[in-house]
KEDO-346429 format. One line per field, with one value per residue: residue number from 1; x, y, z of N, C-alpha, C, CB in turn. Coordinates in nm, 2 decimals. Atoms other than C-alpha are relative to their C-alpha. Last residue first. Glycine has a CB too. Layout:
pos: [NUM	...]
n.east: [X	...]
n.north: [Y	...]
n.up: [Z	...]
ca.east: [X	...]
ca.north: [Y	...]
ca.up: [Z	...]
c.east: [X	...]
c.north: [Y	...]
c.up: [Z	...]
cb.east: [X	...]
cb.north: [Y	...]
cb.up: [Z	...]
This chain:
pos: [118	117	116	115	114	113	112	111	110	109	108	107	106	105	104	103	102	101	100	99	98	97	96	95	94	93	92	91	90	89	88	87	86	85	84	83	82	81	80	79	78	77	76	75	74	73	72	71	70	69	68	67	66	65	64	63	62	61	60	59	58	57	56	55	54	53	52	51	50	49	48	47	46	45	44	43	42	41	40	39	38	37	36	35	34	33	32	31	30	29	28	27	26	25	24	23	22	21	20	19	18	17	16	15	14	13	12	11	10	9	8	7	6	5	4	3	2	1]
n.east: [0.03	-0.07	-0.03	0.07	-0.08	0.02	-0.03	0.10	-0.06	-0.02	0.13	0.04	-0.09	0.04	0.13	-0.03	-0.08	0.09	-0.06	0.10	0.07	0.02	-0.11	-0.02	0.11	-0.04	-0.12	0.05	0.07	-0.11	-0.06	0.09	-0.01	0.13	0.01	-0.13	-0.04	-0.12	-0.12	-0.03	0.03	0.13	0.00	0.10	0.02	-0.01	0.12	-0.04	-0.02	0.13	0.07	-0.08	0.03	0.13	-0.01	-0.08	0.09	0.10	-0.07	-0.01	0.12	0.03	0.13	-0.01	-0.11	0.03	0.11	-0.06	-0.08	0.10	0.05	-0.11	-0.01	0.11	0.00	-0.11	0.04	0.10	-0.07	-0.08	0.10	0.06	-0.10	-0.02	0.11	0.00	-0.10	-0.13	-0.04	-0.09	-0.10	-0.10	0.01	0.13	0.10	-0.03	0.02	0.14	0.06	-0.04	0.08	0.14	0.00	-0.03	0.13	0.08	-0.05	0.03	0.15	0.02	-0.06	0.09	0.12	-0.01	0.00	0.14	0.05	0.06]
n.north: [0.13	0.01	0.14	0.04	-0.01	0.11	0.12	0.10	0.13	0.00	0.02	0.14	0.08	-0.02	0.07	0.14	0.02	0.01	-0.08	-0.09	-0.08	-0.14	-0.09	0.00	-0.09	-0.14	-0.03	-0.01	-0.14	-0.09	0.01	-0.06	-0.15	-0.05	-0.07	-0.01	-0.13	0.00	-0.06	-0.13	-0.02	0.05	0.14	0.09	0.09	0.14	0.08	0.12	-0.02	-0.01	0.13	0.08	-0.05	0.06	0.14	0.01	-0.04	0.11	0.10	-0.04	0.04	-0.11	-0.05	-0.14	-0.01	0.06	-0.08	-0.12	0.05	0.04	-0.13	-0.07	0.07	-0.02	-0.13	-0.02	0.07	-0.08	-0.12	0.04	0.04	-0.12	-0.07	0.07	-0.02	-0.14	-0.01	-0.02	-0.14	-0.03	-0.09	0.07	-0.02	-0.05	0.10	0.11	-0.06	-0.01	0.13	0.04	-0.08	0.05	0.13	-0.03	-0.05	0.12	0.08	-0.07	0.02	0.14	0.01	-0.05	0.09	0.08	-0.08	-0.04	-0.11	-0.10]
n.up: [0.06	0.13	0.04	0.12	0.12	0.09	-0.07	0.02	0.05	0.15	0.07	-0.02	0.08	0.14	0.02	0.01	0.12	0.11	0.11	0.06	-0.10	0.05	-0.03	-0.15	-0.06	0.02	-0.08	-0.13	-0.01	-0.01	-0.13	-0.09	0.01	-0.03	-0.13	-0.05	-0.05	-0.08	0.06	-0.05	-0.14	-0.03	0.03	-0.04	0.11	-0.03	0.03	0.06	0.14	0.06	0.01	0.10	0.13	0.04	0.04	0.13	0.11	0.02	0.07	0.14	0.08	0.10	-0.04	-0.03	-0.10	-0.13	-0.07	-0.05	-0.11	-0.10	-0.05	-0.07	-0.13	-0.09	-0.04	-0.10	-0.12	-0.07	-0.06	-0.11	-0.11	-0.05	-0.07	-0.13	-0.08	-0.05	-0.10	0.06	0.00	-0.10	0.05	0.06	0.14	0.05	-0.01	0.10	0.13	0.02	0.02	0.13	0.10	0.00	0.07	0.14	0.05	0.01	0.11	0.13	0.03	0.04	0.13	0.10	0.01	0.12	0.12	0.02	-0.08	0.09]
ca.east: [-2.72	-2.60	-2.84	-2.83	-2.72	-2.96	-2.83	-2.81	-2.59	-2.76	-2.90	-2.55	-2.44	-2.75	-2.67	-2.31	-2.41	-2.68	-2.44	-2.68	-2.47	-2.26	-2.12	-2.45	-2.53	-2.19	-2.28	-2.62	-2.45	-2.22	-2.52	-2.71	-2.41	-2.40	-2.08	-1.98	-2.33	-2.46	-2.82	-3.07	-3.21	-3.03	-2.75	-2.74	-2.42	-2.40	-2.33	-1.99	-2.14	-2.29	-1.95	-1.79	-2.07	-2.03	-1.66	-1.72	-1.99	-1.77	-1.49	-1.74	-1.83	-1.48	-1.43	-1.06	-1.06	-1.40	-1.32	-0.99	-1.18	-1.44	-1.16	-0.98	-1.31	-1.38	-1.03	-1.01	-1.36	-1.27	-0.94	-1.12	-1.39	-1.12	-0.91	-1.22	-1.32	-0.97	-0.94	-1.27	-1.56	-1.67	-1.98	-2.19	-2.50	-2.58	-2.29	-2.03	-2.19	-2.21	-1.85	-1.74	-1.94	-1.80	-1.44	-1.51	-1.67	-1.35	-1.14	-1.37	-1.36	-0.98	-0.97	-1.22	-1.00	-0.68	-0.76	-0.85	-0.51	-0.44]
ca.north: [5.93	6.20	6.25	6.61	6.65	6.73	6.96	7.26	7.52	7.86	7.79	7.76	8.09	8.26	8.11	8.23	8.59	8.57	8.49	8.36	8.05	7.95	7.64	7.46	7.57	7.42	7.09	7.10	7.18	6.87	6.66	6.78	6.71	6.34	6.24	6.03	5.93	5.65	5.67	5.41	5.13	5.05	5.29	5.66	5.86	6.15	6.51	6.68	7.02	6.93	6.81	7.14	7.32	7.09	7.17	7.55	7.53	7.33	7.59	7.86	7.68	7.70	7.48	7.45	7.07	7.06	7.31	7.13	6.80	6.97	7.14	6.81	6.62	6.89	6.89	6.52	6.50	6.78	6.60	6.26	6.42	6.59	6.27	6.06	6.32	6.33	5.95	5.93	5.80	5.45	5.35	5.04	5.24	5.15	4.93	5.17	5.46	5.25	5.16	5.52	5.62	5.33	5.42	5.78	5.67	5.47	5.78	6.00	5.75	5.75	6.13	6.14	5.90	6.10	6.38	6.15	5.99	5.64]
ca.up: [-2.30	-2.06	-1.77	-1.64	-1.28	-1.01	-0.74	-0.97	-0.81	-0.79	-0.44	-0.30	-0.45	-0.30	0.04	0.01	-0.06	0.21	0.48	0.75	0.85	0.55	0.72	0.73	0.37	0.26	0.41	0.24	-0.09	-0.04	0.04	-0.27	-0.49	-0.38	-0.55	-0.85	-0.94	-1.16	-1.28	-1.16	-1.37	-1.69	-1.73	-1.74	-1.74	-1.51	-1.55	-1.54	-1.49	-1.15	-1.04	-1.12	-0.93	-0.63	-0.62	-0.64	-0.37	-0.14	-0.19	-0.10	0.22	0.36	0.67	0.58	0.59	0.42	0.16	0.08	0.03	-0.19	-0.40	-0.44	-0.53	-0.79	-0.94	-0.96	-1.13	-1.37	-1.46	-1.51	-1.73	-1.94	-1.97	-2.06	-2.33	-2.47	-2.48	-2.66	-2.46	-2.57	-2.76	-2.68	-2.60	-2.24	-2.13	-2.26	-2.07	-1.76	-1.78	-1.82	-1.52	-1.31	-1.41	-1.31	-0.98	-0.89	-0.97	-0.76	-0.47	-0.49	-0.48	-0.20	0.01	-0.05	0.19	0.48	0.46	0.34]
c.east: [0.11	-0.03	0.05	0.05	-0.07	0.08	-0.02	0.04	-0.11	0.06	0.02	-0.12	-0.03	0.09	-0.05	-0.13	0.03	0.07	-0.08	0.06	-0.11	-0.07	-0.02	0.11	0.02	-0.10	0.04	0.11	-0.06	-0.06	0.11	0.06	-0.09	0.01	-0.14	0.00	0.14	0.03	0.12	0.13	0.04	-0.03	-0.14	0.02	-0.11	-0.03	0.02	-0.12	0.05	0.02	-0.13	-0.06	0.08	-0.04	-0.13	0.01	0.07	-0.09	-0.09	0.08	0.01	-0.12	-0.04	-0.13	0.01	0.10	-0.04	-0.10	0.07	0.08	-0.10	-0.05	0.11	0.01	-0.12	0.00	0.11	-0.04	-0.11	0.07	0.08	-0.10	-0.06	0.10	0.02	-0.12	0.00	0.10	0.14	0.03	0.09	0.11	0.11	0.00	-0.13	-0.11	0.03	-0.04	-0.15	-0.05	0.03	-0.08	-0.15	0.00	0.02	-0.13	-0.08	0.05	-0.03	-0.14	-0.01	0.06	-0.10	-0.12	0.01	-0.01	-0.14	-0.05]
c.north: [-0.05	-0.14	0.01	-0.14	-0.05	0.01	-0.13	-0.13	-0.10	-0.12	0.00	-0.04	-0.15	-0.09	0.01	-0.08	-0.15	-0.02	-0.01	0.09	0.09	0.09	0.14	0.08	0.00	0.10	0.14	0.03	0.02	0.14	0.10	0.00	0.06	0.16	0.04	0.05	-0.01	0.14	-0.01	0.06	0.14	0.01	-0.06	-0.14	-0.10	-0.08	-0.14	-0.08	-0.12	0.01	0.00	-0.14	-0.07	0.05	-0.06	-0.15	-0.01	0.03	-0.12	-0.10	0.04	-0.04	0.12	0.06	0.15	0.02	-0.06	0.09	0.12	-0.04	-0.03	0.12	0.07	-0.07	0.03	0.14	0.01	-0.07	0.08	0.13	-0.04	-0.03	0.13	0.08	-0.07	0.03	0.15	0.02	0.00	0.15	0.03	0.09	-0.06	0.00	0.04	-0.10	-0.10	0.06	0.00	-0.14	-0.04	0.08	-0.06	-0.13	0.02	0.04	-0.13	-0.08	0.06	-0.03	-0.14	-0.01	0.06	-0.08	-0.08	0.08	0.04	0.12]
c.up: [-0.08	-0.06	-0.14	-0.03	-0.12	-0.12	-0.08	0.07	-0.02	-0.06	-0.15	-0.08	0.01	-0.10	-0.14	-0.02	-0.02	-0.14	-0.13	-0.10	-0.07	0.11	-0.03	0.04	0.15	0.06	-0.01	0.11	0.14	0.02	0.02	0.14	0.11	0.01	0.02	0.14	0.06	0.05	0.09	-0.06	0.04	0.15	0.02	-0.04	0.04	-0.12	0.04	-0.05	-0.07	-0.16	-0.07	-0.02	-0.11	-0.14	-0.04	-0.04	-0.14	-0.11	-0.02	-0.08	-0.15	-0.09	-0.08	0.05	0.04	0.11	0.13	0.07	0.07	0.13	0.12	0.07	0.08	0.13	0.10	0.06	0.11	0.13	0.08	0.07	0.13	0.12	0.06	0.08	0.14	0.09	0.05	0.11	-0.08	-0.01	0.12	-0.05	-0.08	-0.16	-0.07	0.00	-0.11	-0.13	-0.03	-0.04	-0.14	-0.10	-0.01	-0.08	-0.15	-0.07	-0.02	-0.12	-0.13	-0.03	-0.06	-0.14	-0.11	-0.03	-0.13	-0.13	-0.04	0.08]
cb.east: [-0.12	0.15	-0.13	0.03	0.13	-0.15	-0.08	-0.02	0.11	0.09	-0.10	-0.01	0.15	0.01	-0.11	0.07	0.13	-0.09	0.15	-0.07	0.09	-0.08	0.12	0.02	-0.14	0.01	0.11	-0.08	-0.10	0.09	0.05	-0.13	-0.03	-0.06	0.10	0.10	-0.10	0.12	-0.03	0.03	0.07	-0.01	0.11	-0.14	0.13	-0.10	-0.02	0.09	0.10	-0.08	-0.02	0.15	0.04	-0.11	0.06	0.14	-0.05	-0.08	0.12	0.07	-0.12	0.13	0.00	0.05	0.13	-0.03	-0.11	0.07	0.11	-0.09	-0.07	0.11	0.04	-0.13	-0.01	0.13	-0.02	-0.12	0.06	0.11	-0.09	-0.08	0.11	0.05	-0.13	-0.01	0.14	0.00	0.02	0.14	-0.06	-0.05	-0.01	-0.02	-0.02	0.14	0.09	-0.07	0.03	0.16	0.03	-0.07	0.09	0.13	-0.05	-0.03	0.15	0.06	-0.08	0.06	0.15	-0.04	-0.07	0.12	0.12	-0.05	0.09	-0.11]
cb.north: [0.01	0.03	-0.09	0.09	-0.09	-0.01	-0.01	-0.03	-0.05	0.12	0.11	-0.03	0.02	0.15	0.05	-0.05	0.08	0.13	-0.04	0.07	0.09	0.00	-0.05	-0.14	-0.06	0.03	-0.10	-0.13	0.01	0.00	-0.15	-0.07	0.05	-0.06	0.12	0.08	0.05	-0.06	0.15	-0.01	-0.10	-0.15	-0.08	0.05	-0.08	-0.04	0.01	-0.08	0.11	0.11	-0.06	-0.01	0.15	0.05	-0.07	0.06	0.15	-0.02	-0.05	0.14	0.06	0.03	0.03	0.08	-0.05	-0.15	0.01	0.08	-0.10	-0.11	0.08	0.02	-0.14	-0.06	0.11	-0.04	-0.15	0.01	0.09	-0.09	-0.12	0.07	0.04	-0.14	-0.06	0.10	-0.03	0.12	0.05	-0.07	0.13	-0.07	0.14	0.14	-0.04	-0.06	0.12	0.09	-0.09	0.00	0.15	0.02	-0.10	0.07	0.12	-0.06	-0.04	0.13	0.06	-0.10	0.04	0.14	-0.01	-0.09	0.10	0.09	0.12	-0.07]
cb.up: [-0.09	0.01	0.01	-0.12	0.02	-0.03	0.13	-0.15	0.09	-0.03	0.04	0.15	0.04	-0.04	0.10	0.13	0.00	-0.01	-0.02	0.11	0.08	-0.12	-0.08	0.04	-0.04	-0.15	-0.03	0.04	-0.10	-0.13	0.02	0.00	-0.14	0.13	0.01	-0.09	0.10	-0.08	-0.03	0.15	0.09	-0.04	0.09	-0.05	-0.05	0.11	-0.15	0.10	-0.02	0.05	0.14	0.05	-0.01	0.10	0.13	0.02	0.02	0.13	0.08	-0.01	0.06	-0.08	0.15	-0.12	-0.06	-0.02	-0.09	-0.11	-0.04	-0.04	-0.11	-0.09	-0.03	-0.07	-0.11	-0.07	-0.03	-0.09	-0.12	-0.04	-0.04	-0.12	-0.09	-0.03	-0.06	-0.12	-0.06	-0.11	0.14	-0.02	-0.05	-0.12	-0.04	0.05	0.14	0.03	-0.03	0.11	0.11	-0.02	0.02	0.14	0.08	-0.02	0.07	0.13	0.03	0.00	0.12	0.11	0.00	0.03	0.13	0.01	0.00	0.11	-0.03	-0.09]
C-alpha cells in the first residue's frame, strides 16, 4: 500500500465509524444520498490533504481541512468521533506557510472544531 492510499483507507474507515456512531445514538440511518455525499467529501478532502503533503503546498492542506470541517462529526456516548485531526493539518499548513500573511489568514479562517451533528 502506498503512502497516498493510506489516508483514503483511513477516511473510508472513519466514514463507517461516523455512520455507525450516528446509528447507535438515535437509531436513524443516513439516507443513501447523504452517505454518498459525506463519503465523496471525505475522499476529496483526504486526497487534497495527501496531495498537499506530497507537494508541500499549504493551501491544499487548508482546502482539505476546510472540507473536513464542513462535514462535521457525529456524537456518540462519550467522545465525538473524528475522521481527521483538523487542528494538526492546519498546524502542518502553518509550518509550511512561513510568514506568508495571506496563507496564515486562510489557515486562521478554518474552524478547527467541527460542529457536533446529533
